N, C-alpha and C positions, 0 to 999 in steps of 0.2 A: 652316817645315815640313821635316821630315826624312823620307826614305824609305830603305828598305833595298833594295839591288840586289845579289842574290846574297849574298856575304859582306861587302859594304861598306855603310857608312851615309853618306849625303850630309851635308854641313855645312849646306846650304841648298838648298831646292827651290822653284822658281817655275813658274807657268803650267802646272800639271798639267792636261792636257786629254785627253779621249777623242775619237778621230777615228772616227766610225762608218764601217763598211765598206759603202758604198752602191755596189755593183758596177754599178749601172745607169749610173753616170757615171765608172766607174773602168776604165782600161786601164793596165796596168803591164808592165814588163819585169822578170822575175825569173830570174836565172841565164841570160840570153840568150834566154829564151822570152817571147813576148808573150802576156799573159793578159787575156782579156776575159770578163766574166761578168755575169749579170743577177740582180737581187734582192739584198736585204740579208742578209748572213751575220754573225750576232752574233759568232761565233768569229773573224771577220776584223777586228774592231775593233782599232785601234791606240791607243797612249797616247803622249803626248809631254810633255816638260818641259825646263826648264833647271836644271842643278844646279851646285853648287860643291863641289869635292872636294880632298882633300889630294893631293899629287903621288903618293904611294904608292898611294892608291885609284884615281887616274886611270890608273895603269899596269895595275892589275887590271882596271878597266873596259875598257881598250883590248884586253886579252887576251880578255875575254868577246866583244867585237865581232869581233876578228880570227879567233878560233877558232870562232865561231858557237855558243858554249856556251849550252845551255838553262839559264835561271836563274829564280829566284823573286823577285818584287818585292812588297814590303809597304809600303803607304802609312800615314799617321798614323791613318786611320780603322780600320785593321785589315784592309782589303781586301787579299787575297793573290792574286796572279796567278802561276800556276805554268807552267813549260815555255815561258817567253818568251825571245825573242831581243832583244838590244839593238843598236841602230844609232846610231853617233855621227854626227850630221848636221853639227855644227860644234864647235870647241873653241878655247880660247885661255887665256892667262895671266890671273890675277887681278891687276889693276893694283896696284903697290907690293909684291906678294908673288909675283913671277914664278917664283921657285925652289921655292916651297912649295905653291902652290894653283893649280888650274885651274877654269875654267867649261866646261861642255859642254851643247850642245843634243842631247837624246836622243829616240829613238823606240823604243818597245817593241811587239812584235807576237808573236802566238802562233806557236810552233814547229810545231804540228800542229793537227788539227781536233778534238782532245779538249776537252771542257768544262774550262776552267782557272780558273774563278773560285770562290774559297772565302772564307767569312766566319768 
């Protein structure tokens, strides 16, 4: 499975998951502020996956994360998520191809409260 993240396309994508925003059990710190909320907010759902990328695309992805760039994500089914932020949770080298390819565990979440799902 390949997905598009902004202007890059992954070589391989595994474990594409939706993490429902169940704020009844969710307390987070965002930007130094503790957030606690009650009730499910569909716009707060997050998405996660593990991807394999070329070194050049890994650098672009790193920039998206570092600069908090709003991006569009498109999966193989055609689902398009717009205005999303990407967070790199973990990353490393692909064994035997350390100079050319990276793997990364990613999380995506909506950059604002606007409805962002399009088919």
